N, C-alpha and C positions, 0 to 999 in steps of 0.2 A: 301767189294770189294776185299780184299786179298783172302778170301775164293772163290770168283768168279774166280779169276785168276787161282787158283789151280784146280778148277772144269773144267775150259775151257781147260787147257793144257792136263789134263787127264793122265792116267798111261803110255800111249804110246808116250807122248810128242806132241800130236796133237795141232793144232790151236795156234802155237807160234806167228803168226802174230797178232791175237787178244790179246794175252797175253801181247805183247809189249805195245799195246795201253792202256790196263788196268793198267799196271805198271806205265806208264807215267802219267796217270790221277790220280792214287793213290798218286804219288809223289807230284803232285800239291797240293792236299788236305792236305797232311801231312805238306807241307810248310806253307799253310794257317793256319793250326792248331798249328804251332810252333814246330813241331817235325822234325827238320831238319836232325838229325842223321838218323832217320828212312827213311826220304825222300831220302837221299843220297844212302842208302842201296838199296831201291826199284829202284831208277834210275839206279844204277849200275847193278842190276839184269836185267833191261830192256835192257841195252846195251849189256850184255852177250847174252841174247836171240836174239837180233837183229843181232849181229855178226854171230851167228850160223845160223840164218835164211838166211842171205845174201841178204836181200831186201834193196836196197838203201834208199827208202822212210822211212821205219821203222828205219833204222840206223840213218838217219838224225834227226828224231824225238827224238830218244833215246839220241843221242849226245847233242841235245839241252837241254834236261832235266838234263843230267849228268853235263853239263857245268853250268847250272843255279844253281844246288844244291851245287856244289863244288866251285863256283867262289870266295866265301869269304875265305873259309878254305884253298883252294889250287888253287889260281888263275893260276898258271903255268899249272897244269893239265887241269883245266877248259878251258883255252885258246886253248890248243892243240886240245881238243875234240870238242870245238865249231867251230874251224877252219875246222875240218874234216866234221862236219855236214853241215855247210854253203856251203862248196865246193861241197858236194854231191847235195845240192839243186840247186846251180848254174849250175851243170851239168845235171839237169833234174829231180832230185828226188822231192818228195813232198815239198811244201813251207809252210805247215801248221805251222811249228815251226820257220819259217825264221825271222819273226818280233822279237819275244822274244830272239832268238839266237843271232841276231845282237846286241840287247840291252845288253844282258848278256856279249857279247864280249866287248862292250863299257866299261862296268864296269872293266873288266880285263885290258883293255888298260889304263883306268884311274889309276888303281893301279900301272901299269908299268910306269906311268908318261907320257904317249903318249896322250896328250890332243887333238891334232888335229885328230888323229885316232879315239879317243873316240867320239868326236863330229860328225865326218863323219859317224860312225856306228850308232849313235843315229838318225841322219837324215835319213839314209838309212832304218832303222827299221820303223820309222814313215811313210816315203814315201811309203814303201811297203804296210803297212796297209791301208793308205789313198787310194792308187791306186786300191787296191782290194775291197774297201768298207767295210773293216773289222773293224768296230767301236769297238766291244768288244776287239779285239786284240790291237787296237790302245790305248785304256785306259791302258791295261796291259803294253805295251811297254813304254808308258809315265811314268808309275810308276817305271819301271826298270831304265829308263833313269834318273829319279830324283836321284836315289841312286848312279848312276855312276857320275853324276855331283857334288853331295855332296862330294864324294871321291876326285874329282878333285878340290874341293873348288871353283867351279863356281856357287856361291850362287845365283846371279840374274837369271841366266839361269835355275838353278834347280827350283827356285821359279816359273819362267814362265811356265815350263813344268807342275809343280804340279797344278798351277792355271788353265792351259789349261785342265788338267785332270778333275778338278772340274767343269769346264764349259761344258765339253762334257759328262761326266757321270762317275759313280763309277766303278773302275776296279773289275773284279772278281778274277784276279790273277796278282800281280805285283812283284812276286819273293821274297816276304817277308811276314811274319805274320803281322797282323795289328799293333801289339805292336812294332815290329821292324820298320815298316814304319813310325809310329808316331815319333819314335826317330830320324829317318832320316830327317823328315820334321822339327823337332825341331831345328836341326843344322842350317838350312838356316834361320829359323825364328830368332834364336839368333844372327846370323851374320848380318841380314838386319834390323830387326825391323818390327813391324806390319804395320806401316804406308806405307812402300814400297809395302808390300803385298796387302794392301787395294787398292792402286792405280791401280795395275794390275788387281785385281779382278773386280774393277769397269769398267775398260776398256773392259774386256771380257764379262761382264754381258749382256745377251740378244742377243748376236750375233749368227748367224747361225753356227753350228758346222763345216761345210765345210770351211767357211771363217776363223774361228778361227784356224783350223788345217793348212790351207794353209799359213796363216800369220806366224805361228810358223816355218814352213819350210823356209820362207823368212828370218826370224830372224836368224835361224841357218846358212843359207847361208852366211849372213853378218858376223856372229861370226867366222865361219870357215875361211872365206877369210882373216880375221885379225889374225889368229892363226898360228904361225910358226910350222913346223914339217913335217914329211913325211906323204904322203897320205896313206890311208888304202885300199889295193887292194880288200879286201872282201866287202868293202862298195860300190863297183861298180857293 
C-alpha cells in the first residue's frame, strides 16, 4: 500500500487527493497490526498532504486519523486536531470520519476528566452511525467508546458498550490492536466480575440490532442527564 501511494502521487505530485485516502487507510491497518509509531507517521503525512491540497473533506479525514493515532501519546495535540476535523464536517465537509473522530475526542475528554463531554461525544458518534445505517462504522465507534469509558473508569457503561458490540458484530477497526483492546476489556472485567457481564450478555442475546443500538442511546441519555459538567459543543 505504501508503494501504491508513491506510485499514485508520481514525480510531479499528482493525485494528492487519492494519496490522502491511501495514507489514512494504511494508518488504520498499521494500528490494527500494532505498529502505532508508523501509523502516527503515516497519518501525519496524510495531514500534510491534505493541508497542501486544501480540500476540506480530505482534511477532515486526515484530522480524524491523526487525532486517533495520537490520542494516547499526546491527547492535547490530538484534541485540537480532532476539533478541527469535526468542525470542518459540521460545516459541510465529508462525514466519513465523523463517527470515529467524535469517539476519539471522547477519549481525549475522558483523559482531561471531562466525563459529561466524553459521554455526549460517545452518544453523538453512535447516533451518527445509527442514523446513517453505518453498521460497520458503529462497531468501530463502540470499540473506541469502550476505551474512553475505561479511561473514565465508567466500568458498567464500558461493559455495556462492549457487549452491545458483541451483539451487533465484530469491528474491523476500533482504534487499537487486538492485543491492546483485550487489555482494555480486561480492566472492566476485573472491576466488575464475569457475573455482571453475563447478565448483560443474556439481556442482549437474540435481540434485533436496531433495537439494541437504540436502547443503548436511551441508556446513554439517562447517564448523561445524571452527570454534572459542561456540555460539549461538538457533540451537537
